[in-house]
C-alpha positions as CSV (number, residue, x, y, z in Angstrom):
1,M,0.5,-20.8,12.8
2,V,2.5,-17.9,14.3
3,R,1.0,-14.5,13.6
4,E,2.2,-11.1,14.6
5,R,0.3,-7.8,14.1
6,I,2.3,-4.9,12.8
7,S,1.1,-1.4,13.6
8,T,2.6,2.1,13.2
9,T,1.6,5.7,13.6
10,H,3.5,6.4,10.3
11,A,0.4,5.2,8.4
12,P,-3.3,5.7,9.0
13,G,-4.8,3.4,11.5
14,A,-7.3,0.7,10.4
15,I,-10.7,2.2,9.7
16,G,-12.4,-1.2,10.1
17,P,-11.8,-4.7,11.5
18,Y,-8.3,-5.3,10.0
19,S,-4.7,-4.8,10.8
20,Q,-2.2,-2.6,8.9
21,A,-0.1,-5.7,8.4
22,I,0.3,-9.3,9.6
23,R,3.6,-11.1,9.8
24,A,2.9,-14.8,9.3
25,E,5.2,-17.7,10.2
26,G,8.0,-15.1,10.8
27,R,8.8,-14.9,7.0
28,L,5.9,-13.3,5.2
29,L,4.4,-9.8,5.7
30,F,0.9,-9.1,4.3
31,L,0.2,-5.4,4.1
32,S,-3.4,-4.3,4.0
33,G,-4.5,-2.0,1.2
34,Q,-3.6,1.7,1.7
35,I,-5.5,4.7,0.3
36,C,-4.6,8.3,0.5
37,L,-5.3,8.9,4.1
38,T,-2.6,10.7,6.0
39,P,-1.2,9.1,9.2
40,A,-3.6,11.4,11.1
41,G,-6.5,9.8,9.2
42,E,-7.3,12.8,7.0
43,L,-8.3,12.2,3.4
44,L,-5.7,13.8,1.2
45,Q,-7.1,15.9,-1.6
46,G,-5.5,15.8,-5.0
47,D,-5.1,14.1,-8.3
48,V,-4.1,10.4,-8.7
49,T,-0.4,11.3,-8.6
50,V,-0.8,13.0,-5.2
51,Q,-2.9,10.1,-4.0
52,T,-0.4,7.5,-5.1
53,E,2.5,9.4,-3.4
54,Q,0.5,9.3,-0.1
55,V,-0.3,5.6,-0.6
56,M,3.3,4.7,-1.2
57,S,4.4,6.8,1.9
58,N,1.8,4.9,4.0
59,L,3.1,1.5,2.7
60,K,6.7,2.6,3.4
61,G,5.7,3.5,7.0
62,V,4.2,0.0,7.6
63,L,7.3,-1.7,5.9
64,D,9.6,0.4,8.2
65,A,7.6,-0.6,11.3
66,A,8.3,-4.2,10.3
67,G,12.0,-3.6,9.6
68,L,11.6,-4.0,5.8
69,T,11.9,-1.8,2.7
70,F,10.4,-1.8,-0.8
71,A,13.2,-4.2,-1.7
72,N,11.5,-6.9,0.4
73,V,8.2,-6.6,-1.5
74,V,7.4,-9.6,-3.7
75,K,3.8,-9.0,-4.8
76,T,1.5,-6.0,-5.1
77,T,-2.1,-5.5,-6.2
78,I,-3.1,-2.0,-7.4
79,F,-6.8,-1.1,-7.5
80,L,-7.8,1.8,-9.7
81,S,-11.0,3.7,-10.1
82,S,-10.2,3.8,-13.8
83,M,-7.5,2.4,-16.1
84,D,-7.1,6.0,-17.3
85,H,-4.9,6.4,-14.1
86,F,-2.6,3.6,-15.0
87,S,0.3,5.7,-16.3
88,A,0.3,8.3,-13.5
89,V,0.2,5.6,-10.8
90,N,2.8,3.6,-12.6
91,A,5.2,6.6,-12.6
92,V,5.0,7.1,-8.8
93,Y,4.9,3.4,-8.0
94,G,7.8,2.6,-10.3
95,A,10.1,5.1,-8.6
96,C,9.8,3.0,-5.4
97,F,11.1,-0.1,-7.1
98,E,14.3,0.9,-9.0
99,T,15.6,-2.7,-9.5
100,D,13.8,-6.0,-9.5
101,P,10.3,-4.8,-9.1
102,P,7.8,-7.2,-7.5
103,A,5.1,-9.3,-9.3
104,R,2.0,-7.2,-9.7
105,S,-1.6,-7.2,-10.7
106,T,-3.5,-4.0,-11.6
107,V,-7.3,-4.0,-11.8
108,A,-10.0,-1.4,-12.3
109,V,-12.8,-1.5,-9.8
110,T,-16.2,0.2,-9.6
111,G,-15.4,1.9,-6.3
112,L,-12.8,2.3,-3.6
113,P,-13.1,3.5,0.0
114,R,-14.0,7.2,0.5
115,G,-14.2,7.7,-3.3
116,V,-10.4,7.6,-3.9
117,D,-8.8,6.7,-7.2
118,V,-6.1,4.2,-6.0
119,E,-5.5,1.6,-3.3
120,I,-2.4,-0.6,-3.1
121,E,-1.7,-3.8,-1.1
122,M,1.6,-5.6,-0.8
123,T,3.2,-8.9,0.3
124,A,6.8,-8.8,1.5
125,V,9.3,-11.4,2.7
126,Y,11.9,-11.2,5.5
């Protein structure tokens, strides 16, 4: 299997043993989950709307580094600290996918890294 690590300074660096994204077999891009860390690694303070805007900006940075856009995304998973955040996250997220949004799962979890309210991961195709 052919694997290529994708890395950019336009999203926060990995804070553990993982890559920002991995391109597999030249056709698929798997983006690690992003939280509301700035590219400098600082935790952004704010409500779930502010957090989601930073998350989507981080994901865009990784997609850009791979030569892709949100139009290439085929599947996402959204992790929420509470389903009470669903509508606010959906509004920010939906603005990034104006036509033909990807398949998606949204789940509530008992905790996310650094106590944030939202984390999003993606899979894209070339």
